[in-house]
N, C-alpha and C positions, 0 to 999 in steps of 0.2 A: 104141392107136393107130388113127387112120383116115386111110386113105391109098385112094387112087383107084387104080385100074387106069395111068391119066396119067400118076401123081405118079411121080417120080423122088427117091428120098433117099438120100444118097452121104457116106460115112464115110472119112474118110481113114485113112491108117494110123496104129498107137498111140492111138487115140482112146479115152478112159476114159469110163465112163458110169457113173454110180451108179444108185441104184434109184428109179424113177419117173419116168422120163423118159418125156413124151407127144409127140408128134409127130402134127398133124391136117395132111395134105398132101394138096393138088391139083395141083399143080404141081412145085416142088421146094425142096429142102431139101438144102444141103452142108456138111459140117461139116470142116472142114480138119485136116491132119497134126496130131499130138501136142494135139490140145485137150481138156482134162477139162470134165465139165457136171456139176454137183452134182446134190442130192436135189431130184428134183419139178420139173425144169426143163420148161416149157414150149413148145412151137415152133409157130406156124399160120402158113401163107403165104396163107391165105385168110378172109375176113370176110364176113358176109351182106351182100346189098345190101339198101338199105331207101330208094327212091328213091320209089316210088307208096305213098301213105298209104292207098292203097283197097284194096290187094291185101296181104295177110300176109306178115311177113317170112320166113317159112318157105317161100312159094313163089314169092319175086323171085329166088333163085340166088345165086350165090356172086361175087366179084369175089378175082382171085388175085395174089400175085407173088412172086419167088423169094426165099427166106431163106438168106443164109450165112451161114456162123460162118469165120473165116479160120483161120491154122494157129495154133499156140502158143496158144491163148486159154483162157480159165479163166473159166467160168461158172459162179457160185453158186447155190447152192442155192435153190431157188422163185422162179427168175427165171422171165418171161414174154417171149417174144420175138415179135413182130407181124410180120406181113405185109410183105412189100419191105425189109424190115431186112437192112442189110449190116456187118458188126461186122469190122471190121480186124483183120489180122495182130497177134500180142503184145497181145492187148487182156486187161483183166481186168472181169467184170461182176460186182458186189458182189451178196450174196442180197438179194432179196425186189425187186429192180427189175424195174419195166417197160418194156421195150425198144421203142420205136415210132416211132425213127429210125437214120438209120445212126449207125453211130462210128467214128470214124477208127481207121486204127492206132495201135499203140501207146498206147491210151488206158487209163483207169482211171475206171469209170462206178459211185459211191456212191450210196445213199439215206440222206439224211441225215433221219431221222426224230427226235425228241425224246419221249421220254415223260413223261407226267405226271402224278405220283402224288400224291394229295391223302390227308392222314390228317384223319379230323372225330371 
């Protein structure tokens, strides 16, 4: 976990976290009551700035924005949640999703992948 001294991380009541949770916080991450987080969930409330191509990215600092996961949510294994995202109450995010925008309450998010198997 990477958490600055100014960051706030709040876990609601009865939150269940599987192994491998990673939180990188400089501002605020809030997880609501009765939510479940699967294995290897990653949460970031910041991203590197890269406005000036004459300055290395590592020297340009960060942009931050609060992340919140509502109450009674299920976040599947290997989900990555990026800065500024708010996931509404009673929502389900399926395994392996990259969440980069807000999810309304009572939503189900699924990744539609297709395996292609070719024999020769």
